[in-house]
C-alpha distance (Angstrom), angle and dihedral (degrees) to the residues before:
residue distance angle dihedral
M1 . . .
R2 3.77 . .
Y3 3.77 98.6 .
L4 3.81 99.2 46.7
R5 3.83 105.1 88.1
P6 3.82 111.2 147.0
K7 3.83 91.8 176.2
S8 3.81 91.9 63.6
L9 3.80 120.2 94.3
T10 3.82 90.8 -154.5
W11 3.80 89.5 54.5
W12 3.81 91.1 52.6
A13 3.82 91.8 47.3
G14 3.80 88.8 52.0
C15 3.80 91.8 48.3
L16 3.82 91.2 49.6
A17 3.80 91.8 50.6
L18 3.80 90.9 46.1
A19 3.82 92.6 48.6
T20 3.80 92.5 45.7
G21 3.80 92.2 50.3
T22 3.79 92.3 47.0
G23 3.80 91.1 47.0
A24 3.79 92.0 49.2
L25 3.77 89.4 50.1
F26 3.80 96.9 50.3
L27 3.82 106.8 24.7
P28 3.81 113.0 92.2
D29 3.79 124.1 -114.1
Q30 3.79 91.6 -135.2
G31 3.77 135.0 38.6
Q32 3.76 134.2 39.7
L33 3.81 96.3 -38.4
A34 3.82 93.2 51.3
A35 3.81 90.9 82.9
L36 3.80 89.6 54.0
A37 3.80 90.9 49.3
R38 3.81 91.5 51.3
L39 3.81 91.5 47.6
V40 3.81 93.0 51.4
A41 3.80 91.0 48.3
L42 3.80 91.6 47.4
L43 3.81 94.6 48.8
S44 3.79 93.4 47.7
G45 3.80 93.2 46.4
S46 3.77 92.5 -127.5
G47 3.78 103.7 113.6
D48 3.81 95.7 136.7
A49 3.81 100.2 34.4
A50 3.78 119.9 110.1
P51 3.83 115.7 -114.5
M52 3.81 92.8 -121.1
T53 3.80 90.2 53.0
L54 3.79 91.1 53.9
I55 3.81 92.8 46.7
S56 3.81 91.3 49.8
L57 3.80 90.9 46.7
G58 3.80 91.3 51.4
L59 3.79 94.0 49.4
G60 3.80 90.0 45.4
L61 3.80 93.0 52.6
I62 3.78 92.4 49.3
G63 3.81 90.5 50.0
L64 3.81 92.0 44.9
R65 3.79 90.9 53.8
D66 3.79 90.0 53.7
R67 3.80 92.4 47.7
I68 3.80 92.8 50.0
E69 3.80 90.7 49.4
R70 3.81 92.9 51.5
G71 3.79 90.8 44.6
F72 3.75 132.2 -127.2
S73 3.81 93.6 -103.9
E74 3.82 93.0 83.7
Q75 3.81 88.9 80.9
D76 3.81 90.2 63.1
K77 3.81 93.9 59.8
């Protein structure tokens, strides 16, 4: 699998953004899981970001890591 690279810091940053966006989308604002949702948002530094923005950022970082690994010179061929 091309996109699964657990040794890449960019891959982990993308996964964190993706998980944070998904958590913000599905975790409730009230109740027992609200504290967990606030903690995840606080730790990731994304308290005011929209969930879709975080999901798009995560997918973009994972794709960017793959593109950098393959190199930009493939477009010249």
